[in-house]
C-alpha positions as CSV (number, residue, x, y, z in Angstrom):
1,M,0.0,0.0,0.0
2,K,1.1,3.5,-0.7
3,I,2.3,5.5,2.4
4,L,0.0,8.5,1.8
5,A,-3.1,6.3,1.8
6,L,-2.3,5.2,5.4
7,Y,-2.7,8.8,6.7
8,A,-6.2,9.3,5.3
9,D,-7.9,7.9,8.5
10,V,-5.8,10.2,10.7
11,A,-5.6,13.4,8.7
12,G,-8.6,13.1,6.4
13,R,-9.0,12.2,2.8
14,D,-9.4,15.8,1.7
15,V,-5.9,16.6,3.1
16,I,-4.4,13.8,1.1
17,E,-6.1,15.0,-2.1
18,H,-4.8,18.5,-1.5
19,L,-1.3,17.1,-1.2
20,R,-1.6,15.4,-4.6
21,Q,-2.9,18.5,-6.2
22,L,0.0,20.6,-4.9
23,A,2.6,17.9,-5.9
24,S,1.2,17.8,-9.5
25,L,2.9,21.2,-10.1
26,L,6.3,19.7,-9.0
27,K,6.2,16.3,-10.6
28,G,9.7,15.1,-11.8
29,M,11.6,17.9,-10.2
30,R,14.9,17.1,-8.5
31,V,15.0,17.9,-4.7
32,I,17.8,17.3,-2.3
33,H,17.9,17.5,1.5
34,V,21.2,17.8,3.3
35,N,21.8,17.5,7.1
36,S,24.5,16.1,9.3
37,T,23.1,12.9,10.8
38,R,20.7,10.2,9.9
39,V,20.0,9.2,13.5
40,G,19.3,11.2,16.6
41,G,17.4,14.4,16.9
42,G,14.3,15.8,15.3
43,V,15.7,16.7,11.9
44,A,16.6,13.1,11.1
45,E,13.2,11.9,12.3
46,I,11.4,14.4,10.0
47,L,13.5,13.6,6.9
48,E,13.1,9.9,7.5
49,K,9.5,10.2,6.5
50,L,9.3,13.5,4.6
51,V,11.7,12.2,1.9
52,P,9.8,9.0,1.0
53,L,6.5,10.9,1.0
54,M,7.9,13.4,-1.5
55,Q,9.1,10.4,-3.6
56,E,5.7,8.9,-3.6
57,L,4.3,12.2,-5.0
58,E,6.7,11.7,-8.0
59,I,9.2,14.3,-6.9
60,D,12.7,13.1,-7.4
61,T,14.0,13.5,-3.8
62,K,17.3,12.5,-2.2
63,W,18.6,12.8,1.3
64,E,22.4,13.3,1.7
65,L,24.7,13.8,4.7
66,I,27.5,16.1,5.4
67,R,30.4,14.3,7.1
68,G,33.2,15.5,9.3
69,D,35.7,14.6,12.0
70,E,35.6,15.3,15.7
71,E,37.0,18.9,15.3
72,F,34.2,19.6,12.8
73,L,31.6,18.3,15.2
74,E,33.1,20.3,18.0
75,C,32.9,23.5,15.9
76,T,29.3,22.9,14.8
77,K,28.2,22.2,18.3
78,G,29.9,25.5,19.3
79,L,28.1,27.2,16.4
80,H,24.8,25.7,17.5
81,N,25.2,26.9,21.0
82,A,26.4,30.4,20.1
83,L,23.6,30.9,17.6
84,Q,21.2,30.1,20.4
85,G,22.8,32.7,22.6
86,N,25.8,31.1,24.4
87,P,28.4,33.9,24.6
88,K,31.5,31.8,23.7
89,D,33.9,32.4,20.8
90,I,35.0,29.6,18.5
91,P,38.7,29.3,17.8
92,K,39.8,30.2,14.3
93,S,41.4,26.8,13.9
94,L,38.0,25.1,14.3
95,L,36.3,27.6,11.9
96,N,38.9,26.7,9.3
97,V,38.0,23.0,9.8
98,Y,34.3,23.9,9.4
99,E,34.9,25.6,6.1
100,K,37.3,23.0,4.8
101,T,35.0,20.1,5.7
102,N,32.1,21.8,3.8
103,A,34.4,22.3,0.8
104,Q,35.3,18.6,0.8
105,N,31.6,17.6,1.1
106,A,30.6,20.0,-1.6
107,E,33.1,18.2,-3.9
108,Q,31.5,14.9,-3.1
109,L,27.9,16.1,-3.6
110,R,28.5,18.7,-6.3
111,H,26.5,17.0,-9.1
112,E,23.4,16.4,-7.0
113,L,23.6,19.9,-5.4
114,E,24.2,21.9,-8.6
115,E,21.6,19.9,-10.6
116,A,18.8,20.1,-8.0
117,D,15.8,22.2,-8.7
118,I,15.4,22.7,-5.0
119,A,18.0,22.1,-2.3
120,F,17.0,22.1,1.4
121,I,20.1,22.6,3.6
122,H,19.4,21.9,7.2
123,D,20.9,23.8,10.2
124,P,24.4,25.3,10.6
125,Q,26.5,22.2,9.8
126,P,26.1,22.2,6.0
127,A,25.2,25.9,5.5
128,P,28.5,26.8,3.7
129,L,27.8,24.3,0.9
130,L,26.3,27.1,-1.1
131,K,29.6,29.0,-1.2
132,F,31.3,26.0,-2.9
133,C,28.6,25.4,-5.5
134,P,28.8,28.4,-7.8
135,N,27.1,26.7,-10.8
136,R,23.9,25.8,-9.0
137,K,20.9,25.4,-11.2
138,G,18.0,25.6,-8.8
139,K,16.7,27.4,-5.7
140,W,18.5,26.9,-2.3
141,I,16.7,27.0,1.0
142,W,18.4,27.2,4.4
143,R,16.2,25.4,6.9
144,C,17.0,26.6,10.4
145,H,15.6,24.3,13.1
146,I,17.0,26.3,16.1
147,D,16.2,29.5,17.8
148,I,18.6,32.2,16.6
149,S,16.5,35.2,17.8
150,R,19.3,36.3,20.2
151,P,22.5,34.9,18.9
152,Y,26.0,35.7,20.2
153,H,26.7,38.4,17.7
154,P,30.4,37.8,16.9
155,V,29.5,34.2,15.9
156,W,26.4,35.3,14.0
157,R,28.3,37.9,12.0
158,Y,30.7,35.2,10.9
159,F,27.9,32.6,10.2
160,R,25.5,35.1,8.5
161,N,27.8,35.4,5.5
162,F,27.2,31.7,4.6
163,V,23.4,32.1,4.4
164,L,23.0,35.5,2.8
165,G,23.1,34.0,-0.7
166,Y,20.3,31.5,-0.2
167,D,17.0,32.0,-2.1
168,A,14.9,31.6,1.1
169,S,15.1,30.5,4.7
170,I,12.7,28.6,6.8
171,F,12.2,29.0,10.6
172,S,10.1,27.0,13.0
173,L,8.6,30.2,14.5
174,A,8.7,33.9,13.3
175,D,10.3,34.8,16.6
176,F,13.3,32.5,15.9
177,A,14.4,34.4,12.8
178,Q,17.1,37.0,12.0
179,P,16.7,39.6,9.2
180,L,18.1,38.3,5.9
181,P,17.9,39.7,2.4
182,H,15.7,37.0,1.0
183,P,12.2,35.6,1.7
184,L,11.7,34.1,5.1
185,Y,9.1,31.4,5.7
186,V,7.6,29.9,8.9
187,I,7.1,26.1,8.9
188,P,6.7,24.5,12.3
189,P,7.9,20.8,12.5
190,S,5.6,17.9,12.9
191,I,5.4,14.2,14.0
192,D,4.5,11.1,12.1
193,P,1.4,9.6,13.8
194,L,2.1,6.2,12.1
195,S,5.8,5.8,13.2
196,E,7.0,3.4,15.8
197,K,7.3,6.3,18.2
198,N,3.7,7.4,17.8
199,V,1.6,4.5,16.8
200,S,-1.0,3.1,19.3
201,L,0.3,0.4,21.7
202,D,-1.6,-2.1,23.8
203,G,-1.4,-2.1,27.6
204,G,0.7,-5.2,27.7
205,E,3.5,-3.8,25.7
206,I,3.6,-0.6,27.8
207,E,3.7,-2.7,31.0
208,S,6.5,-4.9,29.7
209,V,8.7,-1.9,28.9
210,Y,8.2,-0.4,32.4
211,E,8.8,-3.8,34.0
212,E,12.1,-4.1,32.0
213,F,13.4,-0.9,33.6
214,G,12.1,-1.7,37.1
215,I,9.6,1.2,37.1
216,N,6.4,0.7,39.0
217,L,3.4,1.7,36.8
218,E,1.1,1.7,39.9
219,L,2.9,4.8,41.3
220,P,3.0,8.3,39.8
221,I,5.5,8.8,37.0
222,I,6.9,11.9,35.5
223,L,9.0,11.6,32.3
224,Q,11.4,13.7,30.2
225,V,12.5,12.3,26.9
226,S,15.3,14.2,25.2
227,R,19.0,14.1,24.3
228,F,21.3,14.6,27.2
229,D,21.9,18.3,26.4
230,R,22.4,21.2,28.8
231,F,19.7,23.2,26.9
232,K,17.2,20.4,27.9
233,D,18.0,21.1,31.6
234,P,18.0,17.5,32.9
235,L,19.6,18.7,36.1
236,G,16.7,21.2,36.6
237,V,14.3,18.3,36.1
238,I,16.0,16.3,38.8
239,R,15.8,19.4,41.1
240,A,12.0,19.7,40.3
241,H,11.5,16.0,41.1
242,K,13.3,16.3,44.4
243,L,11.2,19.3,45.4
244,A,7.9,17.6,44.4
245,K,8.9,14.4,46.1
246,K,8.8,16.2,49.5
247,F,5.0,16.2,49.1
248,I,4.6,13.1,46.9
249,S,6.9,10.5,48.4
250,S,6.1,7.8,45.8
251,L,6.9,10.0,42.8
252,Q,9.1,8.5,40.2
253,L,11.2,10.3,37.6
254,V,12.3,8.8,34.3
255,L,14.9,10.7,32.2
256,A,15.1,8.8,28.9
257,G,17.1,9.7,25.8
258,G,20.1,9.0,23.7
259,G,22.8,10.9,21.8
260,A,23.2,12.2,18.3
261,T,26.2,11.5,16.1
262,D,26.7,15.3,15.7
263,D,26.7,16.1,19.4
264,P,30.1,15.6,21.2
265,E,28.8,16.9,24.5
266,G,26.2,14.3,25.1
267,E,28.4,11.9,27.1
268,V,29.6,14.6,29.5
269,V,26.0,15.7,30.2
270,L,24.9,12.1,30.7
271,K,27.6,11.6,33.3
272,E,26.5,14.7,35.2
273,V,22.9,13.5,35.2
274,Q,23.9,10.0,36.4
275,E,25.9,11.5,39.3
276,A,23.0,13.9,40.3
277,A,20.5,10.9,40.3
278,A,22.8,8.4,42.0
279,D,21.4,9.0,45.5
280,D,17.7,8.5,44.6
281,P,16.4,5.1,43.6
282,D,13.2,6.7,42.3
283,I,15.1,8.4,39.5
284,H,15.7,6.2,36.4
285,V,18.2,7.5,33.9
286,L,17.8,5.5,30.6
287,F,20.4,5.9,27.8
288,L,18.5,4.5,24.8
289,P,19.8,3.4,21.4
290,P,18.6,5.1,18.2
291,E,16.3,2.3,17.4
292,A,14.4,2.6,20.7
293,D,11.4,4.5,19.2
294,R,8.8,1.9,20.4
295,T,10.3,2.0,23.9
296,I,10.0,5.8,24.0
297,N,6.4,5.4,22.8
298,A,5.6,3.1,25.7
299,L,7.4,5.3,28.2
300,Q,5.4,8.3,27.1
301,R,2.1,6.4,27.2
302,G,2.7,5.1,30.6
303,A,3.7,8.4,32.2
304,D,1.3,10.6,34.1
305,I,3.0,13.8,33.2
306,V,5.6,14.6,30.5
307,L,8.2,17.3,31.1
308,Q,10.3,19.2,28.6
309,K,12.0,21.8,30.9
310,S,14.2,23.2,28.2
311,I,16.0,26.5,28.7
312,K,16.5,26.8,25.0
313,E,14.5,24.9,22.4
314,G,14.1,24.9,18.7
315,F,10.6,23.4,18.5
316,G,10.5,20.4,20.8
317,L,9.1,17.4,19.0
318,T,9.1,15.4,22.2
319,V,6.4,17.8,23.4
320,T,4.4,17.1,20.3
321,E,4.8,13.3,20.7
322,A,3.6,13.4,24.3
323,M,0.6,15.6,23.5
324,W,-0.4,13.2,20.7
325,K,-0.5,10.5,23.4
326,G,-2.9,12.5,25.5
327,K,-0.4,13.7,28.1
328,P,-0.3,17.2,29.6
329,V,3.2,18.7,29.2
330,I,5.0,20.8,31.7
331,G,7.4,22.7,29.4
332,G,10.0,25.4,29.6
333,D,8.6,28.8,28.6
334,V,10.9,29.0,25.5
335,G,11.0,28.4,21.8
336,G,8.5,26.2,20.1
337,I,7.2,24.9,23.4
338,R,5.2,28.2,23.6
339,L,3.5,27.3,20.3
340,Q,2.4,23.9,21.6
341,V,1.8,24.2,25.3
342,I,-1.1,26.5,25.7
343,N,-1.1,27.4,29.4
344,H,-3.7,25.6,31.4
345,H,-5.2,24.0,28.3
346,T,-2.7,21.6,26.7
347,G,-0.2,21.8,29.6
348,V,1.6,24.5,31.6
349,R,4.8,26.5,31.0
350,V,7.4,27.1,33.6
351,S,10.7,28.9,34.0
352,T,12.2,27.3,37.1
353,P,12.5,23.9,38.8
354,E,10.4,25.3,41.6
355,G,7.6,26.2,39.2
356,A,7.8,22.7,37.6
357,A,7.6,21.1,41.0
358,L,4.5,23.1,41.9
359,R,2.7,22.2,38.7
360,I,3.6,18.5,39.1
361,R,2.0,18.5,42.6
362,Y,-1.1,20.3,41.3
363,L,-1.8,18.1,38.3
364,L,-1.2,14.9,40.2
365,S,-3.7,16.0,42.9
366,H,-6.3,17.1,40.3
367,Q,-6.7,14.1,38.0
368,D,-9.7,15.6,36.3
369,K,-7.7,18.6,35.0
370,L,-4.8,16.3,34.1
371,Q,-7.1,14.2,31.9
372,A,-8.8,17.2,30.3
373,M,-5.5,18.8,29.4
374,G,-4.3,15.5,27.8
375,Q,-7.4,15.3,25.6
376,K,-7.0,18.9,24.5
377,A,-3.4,18.3,23.8
378,R,-4.1,15.4,21.4
379,E,-6.6,17.3,19.4
380,F,-4.3,20.3,19.2
381,V,-1.6,18.1,17.6
382,R,-4.1,16.5,15.2
383,E,-5.1,19.9,13.9
384,N,-1.6,21.5,13.7
385,F,1.4,19.3,14.0
386,L,1.1,16.1,11.9
387,I,3.5,15.3,9.1
388,T,0.8,15.8,6.4
389,R,0.7,19.5,7.3
390,L,4.5,19.7,7.2
391,L,4.5,18.1,3.7
392,R,1.8,20.5,2.5
393,D,3.9,23.5,3.7
394,H,7.0,22.2,2.0
395,L,5.1,21.6,-1.3
396,A,3.5,25.1,-1.1
397,L,6.9,26.7,-0.5
398,M,8.5,24.9,-3.4
399,V,5.6,26.0,-5.7
400,A,6.0,29.6,-4.4
401,L,9.8,29.6,-5.3
402,I,9.6,27.8,-8.6
403,Y,6.6,29.9,-9.8
404,D,7.8,33.2,-8.2
405,V,4.9,33.5,-5.8
406,E,5.7,36.1,-3.1
407,D,4.5,34.8,0.3
408,R,6.8,35.5,3.2
409,I,7.2,37.0,6.6
410,E,8.9,40.4,6.8
411,L,11.2,41.3,9.7
412,D,12.0,44.8,10.8
């Protein structure tokens, strides 16, 4: 069976027909997506399904990776952090590695990149590819998945030169963007409701996953699923748990996540989290492999409350996933979490561990409100954040660029 047909029951048959109509204007065009990893993180998860859906719509679509050594990854992690506001300079030697690595990758990918009708270049890692493809044929789009609203300016001045020449940029929220001399589009990310991470599970499978990790489903459970990254504030989550546990002695915390091949800091943060949790048997730190989507699904479905207490966040697909499963989310008051967590309707937003602890106590003692928030959360995702909407937005953007339709956000 074709993939798109499977989404009709979830998104509606009219939505699928609309996708086919849009795609008919793009049939046979060559499209390439480039990012830095095929596993770990939201970008890889999106492309894993978006690319085959485009292919099914008869758009000639490829997904390529930019590859680099440890110094390259160290530099791109520094760029990522600085663009999100971390005031730290990057050594010139690492910036040289960054540019040299992009030049080498451009040499490997030159034919696909220069012959593409549309090239989607994702995040900072491959952004300089444009500089090394002077004979490009089509339109190039820089897709920024992070919040660069308040970047560290010395790093932004350096990096900006690589994206000035793009034909368009995409941001997850208008507030994330920086002024650039080309059209800027807003396309929030989405989840795939039919993926292993989001498909419905029976109670027995959920129970077996919790039993495997020694977690008692009969006692209250709070959960955060994310990479072990300082911006996800796992230490703040532990602090919130310890504060809430003074009033709910049986409260369990699960911190579940893995790493990404383009994040060299993950192991350091994981060690810090394990040390902070070592004195509390009710804190379960789970380092999961990339193929653990079904396990994450079960963990989210079994939890009472899901947290995403980020202090910086691009969009936060783990929030979307939890809401799709009918869970209220206590989220950091940052980034794309603001777009998803509508205060006191689909969850609550907080800025401190103390605030998170207070909301944990409140929701666990008001089960009616907890259930109502969860129901609203699921419907909110159905209407706004499924992959069929993401595919529609990409198709519409491609039509706009190919046929010179002006539809953009303007920044002062």
